[in-house]
N, CA, C, O and the ligand as a Tripos MOL2 file, in Angstrom:
@<TRIPOS>MOLECULE
protein
  317   315    80     0     0
PROTEIN
NO_CHARGES

@<TRIPOS>ATOM
      1 N         141.6260  134.4470   21.2810 N.3       1 MET1
      2 CA        141.0880  135.7690   21.5990 C.3       1 MET1
      3 C         139.9890  136.1060   20.5960 C.2       1 MET1
      4 O         140.1560  135.9090   19.3930 O.2       1 MET1
      5 N         138.8850  136.6060   21.0880 N.am      2 ARG2
      6 CA        137.7790  136.9690   20.2140 C.3       2 ARG2
      7 C         137.6880  138.4850   20.1190 C.2       2 ARG2
      8 O         137.8440  139.2000   21.1080 O.2       2 ARG2
      9 N         137.4300  138.9570   18.8980 N.am      3 PHE3
     10 CA        137.2610  140.3890   18.6790 C.3       3 PHE3
     11 C         135.8080  140.6650   18.3270 C.2       3 PHE3
     12 O         135.1400  139.8190   17.7310 O.2       3 PHE3
     13 N         135.3130  141.8490   18.6930 N.am      4 ARG4
     14 CA        133.9590  142.2310   18.2940 C.3       4 ARG4
     15 C         133.8940  142.4160   16.7910 C.2       4 ARG4
     16 O         132.8650  142.1510   16.1700 O.2       4 ARG4
     17 N         135.0000  142.8730   16.2020 N.am      5 ARG5
     18 CA        135.0910  142.9980   14.7500 C.3       5 ARG5
     19 C         136.5330  142.7130   14.3630 C.2       5 ARG5
     20 O         137.4290  142.7140   15.2080 O.2       5 ARG5
     21 N         136.7460  142.4680   13.0720 N.am      6 GLU6
     22 CA        138.0840  142.1390   12.6000 C.3       6 GLU6
     23 C         139.0280  143.3250   12.8270 C.2       6 GLU6
     24 O         138.6360  144.4690   12.5990 O.2       6 GLU6
     25 N         140.2550  143.0740   13.2710 N.am      7 PRO7
     26 CA        141.2240  144.1720   13.4070 C.3       7 PRO7
     27 C         141.5040  144.8180   12.0520 C.2       7 PRO7
     28 O         141.5420  144.1330   11.0300 O.2       7 PRO7
     29 N         141.6980  146.1290   12.0480 N.am      8 ASN8
     30 CA        141.9770  146.8770   10.8210 C.3       8 ASN8
     31 C         143.4890  147.0240   10.6840 C.2       8 ASN8
     32 O         144.0910  147.8130   11.4130 O.2       8 ASN8
     33 N         144.1290  146.2740    9.7540 N.am      9 PRO9
     34 CA        145.5920  146.3490    9.6570 C.3       9 PRO9
     35 C         146.0880  147.6900    9.1390 C.2       9 PRO9
     36 O         147.2710  147.9980    9.2780 O.2       9 PRO9
     37 N         145.2080  148.4980    8.5410 N.am     10 ASN10
     38 CA        145.6110  149.8050    8.0030 C.3      10 ASN10
     39 C         145.4340  150.9260    9.0120 C.2      10 ASN10
     40 O         145.6490  152.0900    8.6720 O.2      10 ASN10
     41 N         145.0530  150.6160   10.2250 N.am     11 ARG11
     42 CA        144.8300  151.6410   11.2360 C.3      11 ARG11
     43 C         146.1750  152.1070   11.7770 C.2      11 ARG11
     44 O         146.9660  151.3020   12.2680 O.2      11 ARG11
     45 N         146.4320  153.4130   11.6860 N.am     12 ASN12
     46 CA        147.6480  153.9850   12.2480 C.3      12 ASN12
     47 C         147.3870  154.4040   13.6850 C.2      12 ASN12
     48 O         146.2650  154.7630   14.0410 O.2      12 ASN12
     49 N         148.4070  154.3570   14.4920 N.am     13 HIS13
     50 CA        148.2580  154.7030   15.9040 C.3      13 HIS13
     51 C         148.9640  156.0250   16.1850 C.2      13 HIS13
     52 O         150.1890  156.0550   16.2990 O.2      13 HIS13
     53 N         148.2090  157.1190   16.2980 N.am     14 PRO14
     54 CA        148.8550  158.3920   16.6160 C.3      14 PRO14
     55 C         149.3320  158.3970   18.0600 C.2      14 PRO14
     56 O         148.7050  157.7890   18.9280 O.2      14 PRO14
     57 N         150.4380  159.0830   18.3170 N.am     15 LEU15
     58 CA        150.9600  159.1710   19.6820 C.3      15 LEU15
     59 C         150.4240  160.3900   20.4100 C.2      15 LEU15
     60 O         150.3920  160.4260   21.6400 O.2      15 LEU15
     61 N         149.9900  161.4230   19.6160 N.am     16 HIS16
     62 CA        149.4830  162.6440   20.2200 C.3      16 HIS16
     63 C         148.2410  163.1060   19.4760 C.2      16 HIS16
     64 O         148.1120  162.8750   18.2740 O.2      16 HIS16
     65 N         147.3410  163.7480   20.1740 N.am     17 CYS17
     66 CA        146.1780  164.3670   19.5520 C.3      17 CYS17
     67 C         146.6770  165.5490   18.7060 C.2      17 CYS17
     68 O         147.4610  166.3550   19.2060 O.2      17 CYS17
     69 N         146.2510  165.6770   17.4450 N.am     18 PRO18
     70 CA        146.7180  166.7930   16.6130 C.3      18 PRO18
     71 C         146.1500  168.1420   17.0590 C.2      18 PRO18
     72 O         146.6110  169.1780   16.5800 O.2      18 PRO18
     73 N         145.1810  168.1620   17.9430 N.am     19 TYR19
     74 CA        144.5510  169.4200   18.3750 C.3      19 TYR19
     75 C         145.1070  169.9150   19.7050 C.2      19 TYR19
     76 O         145.3680  171.1090   19.8590 O.2      19 TYR19
     77 N         145.2900  169.0140   20.6650 N.am     20 CYS20
     78 CA        145.7390  169.4620   21.9910 C.3      20 CYS20
     79 C         147.0070  168.7510   22.4460 C.2      20 CYS20
     80 O         147.5010  169.0180   23.5410 O.2      20 CYS20
     81 N         147.5420  167.8510   21.6260 N.am     21 ALA21
     82 CA        148.7490  167.0810   21.9520 C.3      21 ALA21
     83 C         148.5300  166.1300   23.1170 C.2      21 ALA21
     84 O         149.4940  165.6340   23.7010 O.2      21 ALA21
     85 N         147.2880  165.8730   23.4580 N.am     22 GLY22
     86 CA        147.0090  164.9000   24.5210 C.3      22 GLY22
     87 C         147.4520  163.5070   24.1060 C.2      22 GLY22
     88 O         147.4730  163.1700   22.9220 O.2      22 GLY22
     89 N         147.8040  162.7090   25.0960 N.am     23 GLU23
     90 CA        148.3030  161.3610   24.8080 C.3      23 GLU23
     91 C         147.3090  160.2740   25.1730 C.2      23 GLU23
     92 O         147.5670  159.0930   24.9380 O.2      23 GLU23
     93 N         146.1830  160.6540   25.7400 N.am     24 LEU24
     94 CA        145.1840  159.6640   26.1570 C.3      24 LEU24
     95 C         144.2090  159.4510   25.0030 C.2      24 LEU24
     96 O         143.1400  160.0590   24.9600 O.2      24 LEU24
     97 N         144.5920  158.5800   24.0670 N.am     25 LEU25
     98 CA        143.8180  158.3430   22.8540 C.3      25 LEU25
     99 C         143.2770  156.9260   22.8480 C.2      25 LEU25
    100 O         143.9650  155.9760   23.2210 O.2      25 LEU25
    101 N         142.0340  156.8040   22.4180 N.am     26 PHE26
    102 CA        141.4180  155.4860   22.3080 C.3      26 PHE26
    103 C         140.7410  155.3690   20.9570 C.2      26 PHE26
    104 O         140.2540  156.3640   20.4210 O.2      26 PHE26
    105 N         140.7030  154.1460   20.3890 N.am     27 PRO27
    106 CA        139.9540  153.9550   19.1510 C.3      27 PRO27
    107 C         138.4990  154.3520   19.3580 C.2      27 PRO27
    108 O         137.9290  154.1170   20.4230 O.2      27 PRO27
    109 N         137.9030  154.9540   18.3360 N.am     28 ASP28
    110 CA        136.5100  155.3840   18.4230 C.3      28 ASP28
    111 C         135.6880  154.6110   17.4000 C.2      28 ASP28
    112 O         136.2010  154.1950   16.3610 O.2      28 ASP28
    113 N         134.4160  154.4250   17.7020 N.am     29 GLU29
    114 CA        133.5800  153.6350   16.7850 C.3      29 GLU29
    115 C         133.0270  154.4520   15.6190 C.2      29 GLU29
    116 O         132.2780  153.9180   14.8010 O.2      29 GLU29
    117 N         133.3830  155.7470   15.5240 N.am     30 GLU30
    118 CA        132.9030  156.6030   14.4360 C.3      30 GLU30
    119 C         133.2360  156.0060   13.0660 C.2      30 GLU30
    120 O         132.3590  155.8600   12.2150 O.2      30 GLU30
    121 N         134.5060  155.6640   12.8640 N.am     31 THR31
    122 CA        134.9430  154.9570   11.6560 C.3      31 THR31
    123 C         136.0230  153.9630   12.0680 C.2      31 THR31
    124 O         136.4100  153.9000   13.2350 O.2      31 THR31
    125 N         136.5010  153.1950   11.1040 N.am     32 ASP32
    126 CA        137.5740  152.2390   11.3930 C.3      32 ASP32
    127 C         138.8940  152.9390   11.6560 C.2      32 ASP32
    128 O         139.8390  152.3070   12.1260 O.2      32 ASP32
    129 N         138.9810  154.2440   11.3600 N.am     33 PHE33
    130 CA        140.2370  154.9690   11.5200 C.3      33 PHE33
    131 C         140.1440  156.0660   12.5860 C.2      33 PHE33
    132 O         141.0870  156.8380   12.7590 O.2      33 PHE33
    133 N         139.0400  156.1390   13.2870 N.am     34 ALA34
    134 CA        138.8120  157.2450   14.2150 C.3      34 ALA34
    135 C         139.4530  157.0020   15.5760 C.2      34 ALA34
    136 O         139.5130  155.8750   16.0670 O.2      34 ALA34
    137 N         139.9300  158.0970   16.1710 N.am     35 TRP35
    138 CA        140.5000  158.0830   17.5120 C.3      35 TRP35
    139 C         139.7950  159.1290   18.3470 C.2      35 TRP35
    140 O         139.4110  160.1840   17.8410 O.2      35 TRP35
    141 N         139.6280  158.8440   19.6050 N.am     36 SER36
    142 CA        138.9820  159.7640   20.5210 C.3      36 SER36
    143 C         140.0160  160.2520   21.5210 C.2      36 SER36
    144 O         140.6820  159.4540   22.1810 O.2      36 SER36
    145 N         140.1450  161.5790   21.6290 N.am     37 CYS37
    146 CA        141.0710  162.1780   22.5920 C.3      37 CYS37
    147 C         140.3120  162.4010   23.8940 C.2      37 CYS37
    148 O         139.2670  163.0520   23.9020 O.2      37 CYS37
    149 N         140.8270  161.8700   24.9810 N.am     38 GLN38
    150 CA        140.1450  161.9860   26.2760 C.3      38 GLN38
    151 C         140.4330  163.3290   26.9490 C.2      38 GLN38
    152 O         139.7750  163.6840   27.9270 O.2      38 GLN38
    153 N         141.4140  164.0790   26.4310 N.am     39 ASP39
    154 CA        141.7290  165.3810   27.0170 C.3      39 ASP39
    155 C         140.8280  166.4780   26.4680 C.2      39 ASP39
    156 O         140.2980  167.2810   27.2350 O.2      39 ASP39
    157 N         140.6440  166.5240   25.1310 N.am     40 CYS40
    158 CA        139.8320  167.5880   24.5420 C.3      40 CYS40
    159 C         138.5210  167.0340   23.9790 C.2      40 CYS40
    160 O         137.7070  167.8020   23.4650 O.2      40 CYS40
    161 N         138.3010  165.7360   24.0640 N.am     41 LEU41
    162 CA        137.0630  165.0600   23.6410 C.3      41 LEU41
    163 C         136.8030  165.1690   22.1500 C.2      41 LEU41
    164 O         135.6720  164.9660   21.7080 O.2      41 LEU41
    165 N         137.8370  165.4880   21.3560 N.am     42 ARG42
    166 CA        137.6800  165.5060   19.9000 C.3      42 ARG42
    167 C         137.8330  164.0840   19.3660 C.2      42 ARG42
    168 O         138.5520  163.2610   19.9340 O.2      42 ARG42
    169 N         137.1440  163.8160   18.2660 N.am     43 VAL43
    170 CA        137.2890  162.5500   17.5500 C.3      43 VAL43
    171 C         137.8770  162.8880   16.1850 C.2      43 VAL43
    172 O         137.3320  163.7260   15.4650 O.2      43 VAL43
    173 N         138.9740  162.2500   15.8280 N.am     44 PHE44
    174 CA        139.6500  162.5370   14.5570 C.3      44 PHE44
    175 C         140.0840  161.2170   13.9330 C.2      44 PHE44
    176 O         140.1110  160.1760   14.5900 O.2      44 PHE44
    177 N         140.4220  161.2860   12.6460 N.am     45 SER45
    178 CA        140.8580  160.0930   11.9190 C.3      45 SER45
    179 C         142.2840  160.2690   11.4290 C.2      45 SER45
    180 O         142.7290  161.3850   11.1610 O.2      45 SER45
    181 N         142.9880  159.1680   11.3150 N.am     46 VAL46
    182 CA        144.3570  159.1690   10.7960 C.3      46 VAL46
    183 C         144.4040  158.2050    9.6240 C.2      46 VAL46
    184 O         144.1240  157.0150    9.7750 O.2      46 VAL46
    185 N         144.7620  158.7260    8.4450 N.am     47 TYR47
    186 CA        144.8660  157.9160    7.2360 C.3      47 TYR47
    187 C         146.2830  157.9490    6.7080 C.2      47 TYR47
    188 O         146.9770  158.9590    6.8190 O.2      47 TYR47
    189 N         146.6980  156.8560    6.1430 N.am     48 PHE48
    190 CA        147.9630  156.8140    5.4140 C.3      48 PHE48
    191 C         147.5920  156.7010    3.9450 C.2      48 PHE48
    192 O         147.0360  155.6890    3.5200 O.2      48 PHE48
    193 N         147.9000  157.7470    3.1570 N.am     49 HIS49
    194 CA        147.5010  157.7740    1.7450 C.3      49 HIS49
    195 C         148.5640  157.2260    0.8190 C.2      49 HIS49
    196 O         148.2720  156.9560   -0.3460 O.2      49 HIS49
    197 N         149.7780  157.0520    1.2890 N.am     50 GLY50
    198 CA        150.8550  156.5680    0.4360 C.3      50 GLY50
    199 C         152.0790  157.4310    0.6310 C.2      50 GLY50
    200 O         152.1540  158.2240    1.5690 O.2      50 GLY50
    201 N         153.0250  157.2730   -0.2520 N.am     51 GLN51
    202 CA        154.2920  157.9830   -0.1210 C.3      51 GLN51
    203 C         154.6290  158.6210   -1.4540 C.2      51 GLN51
    204 O         154.5570  157.9660   -2.4930 O.2      51 GLN51
    205 N         155.0010  159.9150   -1.4320 N.am     52 ASP52
    206 CA        155.4190  160.6000   -2.6490 C.3      52 ASP52
    207 C         156.7910  160.1050   -3.0840 C.2      52 ASP52
    208 O         157.5710  159.5740   -2.2940 O.2      52 ASP52
    209 N         157.0570  160.3010   -4.3800 N.am     53 GLU53
    210 CA        158.3950  159.9840   -4.8620 C.3      53 GLU53
    211 C         159.3440  161.0630   -4.3820 C.2      53 GLU53
    212 O         158.9560  162.2220   -4.2330 O.2      53 GLU53
    213 N         160.5850  160.6830   -4.1390 N.am     54 ALA54
    214 CA        161.5950  161.6370   -3.7070 C.3      54 ALA54
    215 C         161.8720  162.6160   -4.8410 C.2      54 ALA54
    216 O         161.8960  162.1990   -5.9990 O.2      54 ALA54
    217 N         162.0900  163.9450   -4.5480 N.am     55 PRO55
    218 CA        162.3630  164.9180   -5.6140 C.3      55 PRO55
    219 C         163.6620  164.6020   -6.3430 C.2      55 PRO55
    220 O         163.7740  164.8590   -7.5420 O.2      55 PRO55
    221 N         164.6290  164.0560   -5.6480 N.am     56 VAL56
    222 CA        165.9090  163.6950   -6.2560 C.3      56 VAL56
    223 C         166.2060  162.2520   -5.8720 C.2      56 VAL56
    224 O         166.2120  161.8950   -4.6940 O.2      56 VAL56
    225 N         166.4490  161.4390   -6.8760 N.am     57 THR57
    226 CA        166.7970  160.0520   -6.5970 C.3      57 THR57
    227 C         168.2980  159.9470   -6.3860 C.2      57 THR57
    228 O         169.0660  160.3330   -7.2680 O.2      57 THR57
    229 N         168.7310  159.4430   -5.2600 N.am     58 PRO58
    230 CA        170.1700  159.3370   -5.0260 C.3      58 PRO58
    231 C         170.8020  158.3320   -5.9820 C.2      58 PRO58
    232 O         170.1730  157.3520   -6.3810 O.2      58 PRO58
    233 N         172.0650  158.5960   -6.3420 N.am     59 ALA59
    234 CA        172.7830  157.6840   -7.2320 C.3      59 ALA59
    235 C         172.9990  156.3600   -6.5080 C.2      59 ALA59
    236 O         173.1480  156.3160   -5.2870 O.2      59 ALA59
    237 N         173.0120  155.3090   -7.2730 N.am     60 ALA60
    238 CA        173.2380  153.9970   -6.6850 C.3      60 ALA60
    239 C         174.6370  153.9350   -6.0870 C.2      60 ALA60
    240 O         175.5960  154.4410   -6.6690 O.2      60 ALA60
    241 N         174.7390  153.3140   -4.9310 N.am     61 ALA61
    242 CA        176.0400  153.1850   -4.2790 C.3      61 ALA61
    243 C         176.8930  152.1970   -5.0670 C.2      61 ALA61
    244 O         176.3820  151.1960   -5.5700 O.2      61 ALA61
    245 N         178.2250  152.4820   -5.1790 N.am     62 PRO62
    246 CA        179.0850  151.5330   -5.9000 C.3      62 PRO62
    247 C         179.2120  150.2340   -5.1060 C.2      62 PRO62
    248 O         179.0710  150.2150   -3.8830 O.2      62 PRO62
    249 N         179.4750  149.1740   -5.8190 N.am     63 SER63
    250 CA        179.6930  147.8970   -5.1400 C.3      63 SER63
    251 C         181.0260  147.9640   -4.4000 C.2      63 SER63
    252 O         181.8260  148.8680   -4.6390 O.2      63 SER63
    253 N         181.2580  147.0380   -3.5290 N.am     64 SER64
    254 CA        182.5240  147.0110   -2.7870 C.3      64 SER64
    255 C         183.7030  146.9200   -3.7440 C.2      64 SER64
    256 O         184.7350  147.5590   -3.5360 O.2      64 SER64
    257 N         183.5420  146.1210   -4.7940 N.am     65 GLN65
    258 CA        184.6090  145.9540   -5.7940 C.3      65 GLN65
    259 C         184.9000  147.2900   -6.4850 C.2      65 GLN65
    260 O         186.0600  147.6720   -6.6360 O.2      65 GLN65
    261 N         183.8280  148.0110   -6.9120 N.am     66 GLU66
    262 CA        184.0040  149.2990   -7.5940 C.3      66 GLU66
    263 C         184.6030  150.3370   -6.6470 C.2      66 GLU66
    264 O         185.4690  151.1140   -7.0510 O.2      66 GLU66
    265 N         184.1440  150.3580   -5.3720 N.am     67 ALA67
    266 CA        184.6610  151.3190   -4.3990 C.3      67 ALA67
    267 C         186.1490  151.0850   -4.1630 C.2      67 ALA67
    268 O         186.9270  152.0350   -4.0720 O.2      67 ALA67
    269 N         186.5360  149.8280   -4.0650 N.am     68 LEU68
    270 CA        187.9580  149.5060   -3.8640 C.3      68 LEU68
    271 C         188.7750  149.9330   -5.0750 C.2      68 LEU68
    272 O         189.8510  150.5140   -4.9300 O.2      68 LEU68
    273 N         188.2590  149.6410   -6.2880 N.am     69 ALA69
    274 CA        188.9730  150.0160   -7.5080 C.3      69 ALA69
    275 C         189.1040  151.5280   -7.6060 C.2      69 ALA69
    276 O         190.1700  152.0260   -7.9640 O.2      69 ALA69
    277 N         188.0410  152.2710   -7.2950 N.am     70 ASN70
    278 CA        188.0850  153.7400   -7.3310 C.3      70 ASN70
    279 C         189.0890  154.2800   -6.3250 C.2      70 ASN70
    280 O         189.8350  155.2100   -6.6280 O.2      70 ASN70
    281 N         189.1110  153.7010   -5.1260 N.am     71 SER71
    282 CA        190.0240  154.1550   -4.0880 C.3      71 SER71
    283 C         191.4750  153.9120   -4.4960 C.2      71 SER71
    284 O         192.3340  154.7750   -4.3200 O.2      71 SER71
    285 N         191.7340  152.7210   -5.0450 N.am     72 LEU72
    286 CA        193.1020  152.4090   -5.4690 C.3      72 LEU72
    287 C         193.5310  153.3130   -6.6090 C.2      72 LEU72
    288 O         194.6790  153.7550   -6.6560 O.2      72 LEU72
    289 N         192.6010  153.5970   -7.5460 N.am     73 LYS73
    290 CA        192.9180  154.4550   -8.6840 C.3      73 LYS73
    291 C         193.2330  155.8760   -8.1950 C.2      73 LYS73
    292 O         194.1470  156.5320   -8.6940 O.2      73 LYS73
    293 N         192.4450  156.3360   -7.1980 N.am     74 LYS74
    294 CA        192.6490  157.6800   -6.6630 C.3      74 LYS74
    295 C         194.0190  157.8030   -5.9890 C.2      74 LYS74
    296 O         194.6290  158.8720   -6.0130 O.2      74 LYS74
    297 N         194.5010  156.7120   -5.3910 N.am     75 LYS75
    298 CA        195.8110  156.7180   -4.7040 C.3      75 LYS75
    299 C         196.9690  156.4320   -5.6490 C.2      75 LYS75
    300 O         198.1250  156.3890   -5.2280 O.2      75 LYS75
    301 N         196.6600  156.2380   -6.9230 N.am     76 GLY76
    302 CA        197.7130  156.0630   -7.8990 C.3      76 GLY76
    303 C         198.1420  154.6360   -8.1310 C.2      76 GLY76
    304 O         199.1790  154.4000   -8.7510 O.2      76 GLY76
    305 N         197.3670  153.6700   -7.6470 N.am     77 HIS77
    306 CA        197.7170  152.2690   -7.8660 C.3      77 HIS77
    307 C         197.0750  151.7850   -9.1610 C.2      77 HIS77
    308 O         195.9550  152.1790   -9.4870 O.2      77 HIS77
    309 N         197.7750  150.9380   -9.8910 N.am     78 ASP78
    310 CA        197.2120  150.3240  -11.0820 C.3      78 ASP78
    311 C         196.6430  148.9580  -10.7260 C.2      78 ASP78
    312 O         197.1690  148.2640   -9.8570 O.2      78 ASP78
    313 N         195.5890  148.5870  -11.3900 N.am     79 LEU79
    314 CA        195.0030  147.2590  -11.1380 C.3      79 LEU79
    315 C         195.4310  146.2940  -12.2050 C.2      79 LEU79
    316 O         195.0450  145.1260  -12.1720 O.2      79 LEU79
    317 ZN        142.9780  166.3920   22.1320 Zn       80 ZN80
@<TRIPOS>BOND
     1     1     2 1
     2     2     3 1
     3     3     4 2
     4     3     5 am
     5     5     6 1
     6     6     7 1
     7     7     8 2
     8     7     9 am
     9     9    10 1
    10    10    11 1
    11    11    12 2
    12    11    13 am
    13    13    14 1
    14    14    15 1
    15    15    16 2
    16    15    17 am
    17    17    18 1
    18    18    19 1
    19    19    20 2
    20    19    21 am
    21    21    22 1
    22    22    23 1
    23    23    24 2
    24    23    25 am
    25    25    26 1
    26    26    27 1
    27    27    28 2
    28    27    29 am
    29    29    30 1
    30    30    31 1
    31    31    32 2
    32    31    33 am
    33    33    34 1
    34    34    35 1
    35    35    36 2
    36    35    37 am
    37    37    38 1
    38    38    39 1
    39    39    40 2
    40    39    41 am
    41    41    42 1
    42    42    43 1
    43    43    44 2
    44    43    45 am
    45    45    46 1
    46    46    47 1
    47    47    48 2
    48    47    49 am
    49    49    50 1
    50    50    51 1
    51    51    52 2
    52    51    53 am
    53    53    54 1
    54    54    55 1
    55    55    56 2
    56    55    57 am
    57    57    58 1
    58    58    59 1
    59    59    60 2
    60    59    61 am
    61    61    62 1
    62    62    63 1
    63    63    64 2
    64    63    65 am
    65    65    66 1
    66    66    67 1
    67    67    68 2
    68    67    69 am
    69    69    70 1
    70    70    71 1
    71    71    72 2
    72    71    73 am
    73    73    74 1
    74    74    75 1
    75    75    76 2
    76    75    77 am
    77    77    78 1
    78    78    79 1
    79    79    80 2
    80    79    81 am
    81    81    82 1
    82    82    83 1
    83    83    84 2
    84    83    85 am
    85    85    86 1
    86    86    87 1
    87    87    88 2
    88    87    89 am
    89    89    90 1
    90    90    91 1
    91    91    92 2
    92    91    93 am
    93    93    94 1
    94    94    95 1
    95    95    96 2
    96    95    97 am
    97    97    98 1
    98    98    99 1
    99    99   100 2
   100    99   101 am
   101   101   102 1
   102   102   103 1
   103   103   104 2
   104   103   105 am
   105   105   106 1
   106   106   107 1
   107   107   108 2
   108   107   109 am
   109   109   110 1
   110   110   111 1
   111   111   112 2
   112   111   113 am
   113   113   114 1
   114   114   115 1
   115   115   116 2
   116   115   117 am
   117   117   118 1
   118   118   119 1
   119   119   120 2
   120   119   121 am
   121   121   122 1
   122   122   123 1
   123   123   124 2
   124   123   125 am
   125   125   126 1
   126   126   127 1
   127   127   128 2
   128   127   129 am
   129   129   130 1
   130   130   131 1
   131   131   132 2
   132   131   133 am
   133   133   134 1
   134   134   135 1
   135   135   136 2
   136   135   137 am
   137   137   138 1
   138   138   139 1
   139   139   140 2
   140   139   141 am
   141   141   142 1
   142   142   143 1
   143   143   144 2
   144   143   145 am
   145   145   146 1
   146   146   147 1
   147   147   148 2
   148   147   149 am
   149   149   150 1
   150   150   151 1
   151   151   152 2
   152   151   153 am
   153   153   154 1
   154   154   155 1
   155   155   156 2
   156   155   157 am
   157   157   158 1
   158   158   159 1
   159   159   160 2
   160   159   161 am
   161   161   162 1
   162   162   163 1
   163   163   164 2
   164   163   165 am
   165   165   166 1
   166   166   167 1
   167   167   168 2
   168   167   169 am
   169   169   170 1
   170   170   171 1
   171   171   172 2
   172   171   173 am
   173   173   174 1
   174   174   175 1
   175   175   176 2
   176   175   177 am
   177   177   178 1
   178   178   179 1
   179   179   180 2
   180   179   181 am
   181   181   182 1
   182   182   183 1
   183   183   184 2
   184   183   185 am
   185   185   186 1
   186   186   187 1
   187   187   188 2
   188   187   189 am
   189   189   190 1
   190   190   191 1
   191   191   192 2
   192   191   193 am
   193   193   194 1
   194   194   195 1
   195   195   196 2
   196   195   197 am
   197   197   198 1
   198   198   199 1
   199   199   200 2
   200   199   201 am
   201   201   202 1
   202   202   203 1
   203   203   204 2
   204   203   205 am
   205   205   206 1
   206   206   207 1
   207   207   208 2
   208   207   209 am
   209   209   210 1
   210   210   211 1
   211   211   212 2
   212   211   213 am
   213   213   214 1
   214   214   215 1
   215   215   216 2
   216   215   217 am
   217   217   218 1
   218   218   219 1
   219   219   220 2
   220   219   221 am
   221   221   222 1
   222   222   223 1
   223   223   224 2
   224   223   225 am
   225   225   226 1
   226   226   227 1
   227   227   228 2
   228   227   229 am
   229   229   230 1
   230   230   231 1
   231   231   232 2
   232   231   233 am
   233   233   234 1
   234   234   235 1
   235   235   236 2
   236   235   237 am
   237   237   238 1
   238   238   239 1
   239   239   240 2
   240   239   241 am
   241   241   242 1
   242   242   243 1
   243   243   244 2
   244   243   245 am
   245   245   246 1
   246   246   247 1
   247   247   248 2
   248   247   249 am
   249   249   250 1
   250   250   251 1
   251   251   252 2
   252   251   253 am
   253   253   254 1
   254   254   255 1
   255   255   256 2
   256   255   257 am
   257   257   258 1
   258   258   259 1
   259   259   260 2
   260   259   261 am
   261   261   262 1
   262   262   263 1
   263   263   264 2
   264   263   265 am
   265   265   266 1
   266   266   267 1
   267   267   268 2
   268   267   269 am
   269   269   270 1
   270   270   271 1
   271   271   272 2
   272   271   273 am
   273   273   274 1
   274   274   275 1
   275   275   276 2
   276   275   277 am
   277   277   278 1
   278   278   279 1
   279   279   280 2
   280   279   281 am
   281   281   282 1
   282   282   283 1
   283   283   284 2
   284   283   285 am
   285   285   286 1
   286   286   287 1
   287   287   288 2
   288   287   289 am
   289   289   290 1
   290   290   291 1
   291   291   292 2
   292   291   293 am
   293   293   294 1
   294   294   295 1
   295   295   296 2
   296   295   297 am
   297   297   298 1
   298   298   299 1
   299   299   300 2
   300   299   301 am
   301   301   302 1
   302   302   303 1
   303   303   304 2
   304   303   305 am
   305   305   306 1
   306   306   307 1
   307   307   308 2
   308   307   309 am
   309   309   310 1
   310   310   311 1
   311   311   312 2
   312   311   313 am
   313   313   314 1
   314   314   315 1
   315   315   316 2
@<TRIPOS>SUBSTRUCTURE
     1 MET1         2 RESIDUE 1 A MET
     2 ARG2         6 RESIDUE 1 A ARG
     3 PHE3        10 RESIDUE 1 A PHE
     4 ARG4        14 RESIDUE 1 A ARG
     5 ARG5        18 RESIDUE 1 A ARG
     6 GLU6        22 RESIDUE 1 A GLU
     7 PRO7        26 RESIDUE 1 A PRO
     8 ASN8        30 RESIDUE 1 A ASN
     9 PRO9        34 RESIDUE 1 A PRO
    10 ASN10       38 RESIDUE 1 A ASN
    11 ARG11       42 RESIDUE 1 A ARG
    12 ASN12       46 RESIDUE 1 A ASN
    13 HIS13       50 RESIDUE 1 A HIS
    14 PRO14       54 RESIDUE 1 A PRO
    15 LEU15       58 RESIDUE 1 A LEU
    16 HIS16       62 RESIDUE 1 A HIS
    17 CYS17       66 RESIDUE 1 A CYS
    18 PRO18       70 RESIDUE 1 A PRO
    19 TYR19       74 RESIDUE 1 A TYR
    20 CYS20       78 RESIDUE 1 A CYS
    21 ALA21       82 RESIDUE 1 A ALA
    22 GLY22       86 RESIDUE 1 A GLY
    23 GLU23       90 RESIDUE 1 A GLU
    24 LEU24       94 RESIDUE 1 A LEU
    25 LEU25       98 RESIDUE 1 A LEU
    26 PHE26      102 RESIDUE 1 A PHE
    27 PRO27      106 RESIDUE 1 A PRO
    28 ASP28      110 RESIDUE 1 A ASP
    29 GLU29      114 RESIDUE 1 A GLU
    30 GLU30      118 RESIDUE 1 A GLU
    31 THR31      122 RESIDUE 1 A THR
    32 ASP32      126 RESIDUE 1 A ASP
    33 PHE33      130 RESIDUE 1 A PHE
    34 ALA34      134 RESIDUE 1 A ALA
    35 TRP35      138 RESIDUE 1 A TRP
    36 SER36      142 RESIDUE 1 A SER
    37 CYS37      146 RESIDUE 1 A CYS
    38 GLN38      150 RESIDUE 1 A GLN
    39 ASP39      154 RESIDUE 1 A ASP
    40 CYS40      158 RESIDUE 1 A CYS
    41 LEU41      162 RESIDUE 1 A LEU
    42 ARG42      166 RESIDUE 1 A ARG
    43 VAL43      170 RESIDUE 1 A VAL
    44 PHE44      174 RESIDUE 1 A PHE
    45 SER45      178 RESIDUE 1 A SER
    46 VAL46      182 RESIDUE 1 A VAL
    47 TYR47      186 RESIDUE 1 A TYR
    48 PHE48      190 RESIDUE 1 A PHE
    49 HIS49      194 RESIDUE 1 A HIS
    50 GLY50      198 RESIDUE 1 A GLY
    51 GLN51      202 RESIDUE 1 A GLN
    52 ASP52      206 RESIDUE 1 A ASP
    53 GLU53      210 RESIDUE 1 A GLU
    54 ALA54      214 RESIDUE 1 A ALA
    55 PRO55      218 RESIDUE 1 A PRO
    56 VAL56      222 RESIDUE 1 A VAL
    57 THR57      226 RESIDUE 1 A THR
    58 PRO58      230 RESIDUE 1 A PRO
    59 ALA59      234 RESIDUE 1 A ALA
    60 ALA60      238 RESIDUE 1 A ALA
    61 ALA61      242 RESIDUE 1 A ALA
    62 PRO62      246 RESIDUE 1 A PRO
    63 SER63      250 RESIDUE 1 A SER
    64 SER64      254 RESIDUE 1 A SER
    65 GLN65      258 RESIDUE 1 A GLN
    66 GLU66      262 RESIDUE 1 A GLU
    67 ALA67      266 RESIDUE 1 A ALA
    68 LEU68      270 RESIDUE 1 A LEU
    69 ALA69      274 RESIDUE 1 A ALA
    70 ASN70      278 RESIDUE 1 A ASN
    71 SER71      282 RESIDUE 1 A SER
    72 LEU72      286 RESIDUE 1 A LEU
    73 LYS73      290 RESIDUE 1 A LYS
    74 LYS74      294 RESIDUE 1 A LYS
    75 LYS75      298 RESIDUE 1 A LYS
    76 GLY76      302 RESIDUE 1 A GLY
    77 HIS77      306 RESIDUE 1 A HIS
    78 ASP78      310 RESIDUE 1 A ASP
    79 LEU79      314 RESIDUE 1 A LEU
    80 ZN80       317 GROUP 0 **** ****
């Protein structure tokens, strides 16, 4: 298969137009990230900038061995 230009692996695919919620979206040649909405004729871009750190980091889950030991201890069994 031949492409007119190299595919952009960082291009996100929106499911809805952010302006009119239209679903008829096509890539636009404005930029490598631009989409054209066929319902409202707007051209917009979608970027992924990264991911923020979680405000609270969950505690690590105990291993199966530790979970079993904790459960047995809670029920009054000695190991
Ligand atoms: Zn639209």
